[in-house]
C-alpha positions in Angstrom: 8.2 2.0 3.8 7.2 5.4 3.0 4.5 4.5 0.3 2.6 7.7 0.6 5.5 9.8 0.4 6.8 7.9 -2.7 3.4 8.1 -4.6 3.4 11.8 -3.7 6.8 12.2 -5.3 5.5 10.8 -8.6 1.9 11.8 -8.4 2.1 15.7 -7.8 -1.0 17.5 -6.7 -2.5 19.8 -9.2 -2.3 23.4 -8.0 -6.0 23.7 -7.5 -6.3 20.4 -5.8 -7.6 20.5 -2.2 -7.9 17.6 0.3 -6.0 14.6 0.9 -2.8 14.1 -1.3 -2.7 11.1 -3.8 -0.3 9.2 -1.7 -2.8 8.8 1.1 -5.7 8.3 -0.9 -4.1 5.4 -2.8 -2.8 3.8 0.6 -6.2 4.1 2.2 -7.9 2.6 -1.0 -5.3 -0.2 -1.0 -6.4 -0.9 2.6 -10.0 -1.1 1.5 -9.0 -3.4 -1.4 -7.0 -5.7 0.9 -9.4 -5.7 3.7 -12.6 -6.1 1.8 -11.2 -8.1 -1.1 -13.1 -5.6 -3.5 -11.5 -3.3 -6.1 -14.6 -1.4 -6.8 -14.5 2.4 -6.4 -18.2 2.7 -5.6 -18.0 1.4 -2.0 -14.7 3.2 -0.9 -16.1 6.4 0.3 -18.8 4.7 2.6 -16.1 2.3 4.0 -13.8 5.3 4.6 -16.5 7.3 6.3 -17.2 4.4 8.6 -13.7 4.3 9.8 -12.8 8.1 9.4 -11.9 8.7 13.1 -9.5 5.7 13.1 -8.0 6.5 9.9 -7.3 10.1 10.7 -5.7 9.1 14.2 -3.5 6.5 13.2 -2.4 8.4 9.8 -2.2 11.7 11.2 -4.5 13.2 8.4 -7.8 14.9 8.0 -10.2 13.4 5.6 -12.8 15.4 3.7 -16.1 13.8 2.4 -15.0 14.4 -1.2 -11.5 12.6 -0.8 -12.6 9.2 -1.8 -15.4 10.2 -4.5 -15.6 7.9 -7.6 -14.3 10.9 -9.6 -11.4 11.4 -7.5 -10.4 7.7 -7.4 -10.7 7.5 -11.2 -8.2 10.3 -11.6 -5.9 8.6 -9.4 -6.4 5.3 -11.2 -5.8 6.9 -14.5 -2.4 8.6 -13.2 -1.4 5.3 -11.8 -1.9 3.5 -15.0 0.7 5.6 -17.0 3.6 2.9 -17.4 6.5 5.7 -17.0 5.0 6.8 -13.6 4.5 3.3 -12.5 8.1 2.4 -13.3 9.5 5.3 -11.4 7.1 4.3 -8.4 8.2 0.7 -8.5 11.9 1.7 -8.5 11.8 4.1 -5.4 9.6 1.4 -3.8 12.0 -1.5 -4.1 14.8 0.8 -2.9 13.0 0.9 0.3 11.8 -2.5 0.6 14.5 -5.1 -0.9 17.8 -5.8 0.8 20.6 -8.1 -0.4 22.8 -9.6 2.1 25.9 -11.8 1.8 24.9 -15.1 3.3 27.5 -17.4 2.3 27.2 -20.8 3.7 30.5 -22.6 3.9 29.5 -26.1 5.7 26.1 -27.4 6.3 25.1 -30.3 8.6 21.8 -31.7 8.8 20.2 -34.1 11.5 17.2 -36.2 10.8 15.0 -37.6 13.2 12.4 -40.3 12.3 8.8 -38.8 12.6 7.9 -42.3 14.2 10.0 -41.3 17.3 8.0 -38.1 17.7 4.7 -39.8 17.6 5.5 -42.8 19.7 6.5 -40.5 22.7 
């Protein structure tokens, strides 16, 4: 899917920015939201710290303590809220995830079996 790379194309780093890039911060935050059912920023840092080794090994990244601070997540959220930026991200994301295939069906045949036959046997 290439989500971190797509996000990084449209959310470039500030020249003074250190630590994890925006693409990985967003993906890991999204993992937190999905797994915990919680969108609040305040708990993300602790959640990441508890899973730091696993995340680093699976993603091939190095996480700093400040990568998931409330301030950093607020900056990311503000940047993602820009409608123009979001349109570009969605455009690139759908190019990698949606495929259209010609599946023309010429003839169809259906065979029905009464449910009673299945239950009686």
